[in-house]
N, C-alpha and C positions, 0 to 999 in steps of 0.2 A: 480416795486418794490413790489406791492401787490401780484403779481404772485409768486415772490420768497418767500414771507412770507407764502403764502398758501402752497407751496410745502415743506417748512421746518417746518411748524407747526406740533405739535404732534397730532396724531390721537387720538381722545377721543371716546372710545367705549360707545355708548349710550344704549346698552343692548336691551331688548325686547321693541317692540313698545308699547306705552301706551295703545293703543286700544286692545292689546293682553290680557289685564287684569292680574290678579294674576297668572293665568295658564301660560301665556307667560313669566312672571317673573320667575316662577318656572322652566320652560323649559330652559330659559337662564342660570339660576344658575346651573342646572344639566349638562350643556354643558361642564363644566370643566372636568367632569369625563371622557367624551369621548376624550377630548383633551389629557388627561393624558394617556388614552388607546393608542392613536397614538404614544405618546412618548415611552410608554412601548413596543409597537410593534417594534420601531426602536431599542430599547435596546436589545430585544430578538433576533432580526436579527444579531446585532453585536456579541452577545454572541454565537449564532450559528456559525457564521463565525470563531470566535476564537476557539471554541471547535472543529469544524470540521477540520480546516486547521492548527492550531497550536498543538492541542493535539490528533488529529485523533480520536475524540470521539463525533461524531454528536449526536444530540438528535432526538427523534422520535416525539416530541411534538411541536417544535418551529414553523414550517411552518403553521400547522393548527391553532395554537394559534394566530399567526399574522394575518392570514386570518380572523379569527373570530373577533378579536379586531377591525381590520380596517373595516370589513363589518358592524359591529354594529355602528361604528362611522359614516359610510356613510349613513346608514338607519336613524340614529338619526339626521343627518344633514338636512334632509327634514323638520322635525319638528322644528328644531332650526331656520332654515331660515324662516319658516312660522311664528314663534313667533316674529321675527323681521320685519315681513311684507316686506321681501326682496326677495320674489319670483319673477319669471320672468314676466314682463308685456311688452306689445307692446307699449312703451312710445311714439312712433311717433304719434299714434292715441290718446292715453290717455292724453298726455300733451296739446293737442288741445281742450280738453273738458273744459267747464265752471266748476267752483267749484261745482255747483249743479249736473251737469252731472257726474263729477268725483265721487261724493258720491254715486250716483245711480250705476255707474259702479263698484265701490268698493263693494257695497252690492251684485251685480250680480256676480262679480268675486269670492267673498268669498263663496257665496252659491254654485256656480258651482264647486269650489274646494272642498267644504264640501261634495257635492254629489259624486264627482268622487273618493275622498279618501274613503268615506263610501262604494262605490261600490267595490273598490279594496280590502277593508277590508273584505267584504263579500266573494270575490273570494279567498282571503288569508285564510279565515276560513276553507274552504274546503281542502286546502293544509295542514293547521295546523292539522286538524283531522287525516289525513293520516300520518303526521310526528310524532305525539305523541301517537297515539293509535294503538294497534295491531288489526287485523281483528276481534279478539274475544272481543275487547273493553278494554283490559288491557292497563295500562299506560306504554309506552316504547318509549322513544325518538329515533328518527331516528339518526343513527350514521354515521360517515364518511366512515367506512369500511377499514380504514388503520390499520397499526400495533398498533397504539395507540387507535384508534377507539372512539374518544370522541363524545358526543351527540351534537356537535356544529351545524350540519345542522338542527336538530329539534329545538334547542334553537333559532337559527337565524330566523326560520320561525315564531315562536311564537312572537319573538321580533318585526318582521316586522308587524305582525297583530296588536300588541298593539300600535305601532307607527302610523299605519294608522288610528286607532280609535282616537288616541290623535290628529292627524292632522285634522281629521273631526271635533272634538270638538274645536280645535283652530280656524278653519275657521268659525265655527258657532259663536264663541265669536266675531270674527272680524265683521261678518255680523251684529250681534246685536249692536256692538259698532258703526258701521257706520250708522246703522238705527237710533240709539239714537242721534247721532251727527246731523243727518239730521233733526230729530224732534226738537231738541234744536234750531238749526239754523232757522227753520221755525217759532218757537215761538218768537224768538228774532226779526225776520223781521216783525211780525204782530203787 
């Protein structure tokens, strides 16, 4: 009977992990914007199908807009998952740890994630420079090269760079929170 209750119980979204701090709560709140972007993408695709096949009047902007909206949602998803502390772990090993070892592992995992996302942000910066500046140094976003030719490729590269920096910050916040929790636990034990 308990199993049936669990499967029929309503899922309650707990939001950002408490150790993610205010930054994680902000990220969690902004997530709705990207969820609406996914819905808008679906609407745009339906509109394109209607215009193309019922009115023989296809658009030149629909496909690139949908790709841009879904790509930004996908990129934001990494930060969103990080703010919920729901990124992938090898729980087979992690679950065998003692609480103290889990805290140390959480600190190490958070620092490793912060370092790797910072490294990828540094690599993305080099790509961003080429995507937003001409060889002479003038500001000009890379465009798609299509008939519509929006600056979506350049914008997406900048967005990826910003999200990688934000992920680094989120992982540093986690590392600090796990460290502080460890220090509080040690004070309580003493």
